[in-house]
Steps between C-alpha positions, in 0.01 A plus 500: 500500500421866425268680739342844458392705804276801444458763770418859405351622826741737671330563834509258787696185560435309176853527361692503825330196649314273259693554178837496676433173682365330187789619288756386757337157502490461122841641397680197636403275207321727252540805280286774652368810326324783683256732322427821692396860451722808507339624822549163669866490394554841663330409827673422828355150496679425173834548678440172682546302177788708360751251642337238276557708183794286390295182520177625343414700192281801568275651232356841584191629321343845500146493635251784518562743787261527792184686422389821667125449460422188703137439422381149413510541121848655501638227726345231284658633179832564677521136608385368161762713323780375728377141469522527121854638518613223734323230299655616172848518656464159662376336178791648303748378759340154514525465122867603496623299798265197493419493873391182674324667791 
């Protein structure tokens, strides 16, 4: 079975705790792909899954940088823009690799 994990958030414990534990669980019997952002791949938390690099395939995408003006409208468009980038990348990867989950 082919499984795609998507985690682009680079702050906090998302990659180091949740993603790592799920990936460790699924790599035993499945092909695992991990879609992440450039900033997340350069974070300290990402180091916790580096030892799994040989068992998983990592796809890094370039998302829009953090915004300086953090009013409601700017934040809304920032998140929509990044969502579109991730969605497009995920759909392209799903079409190429034929993921099950």
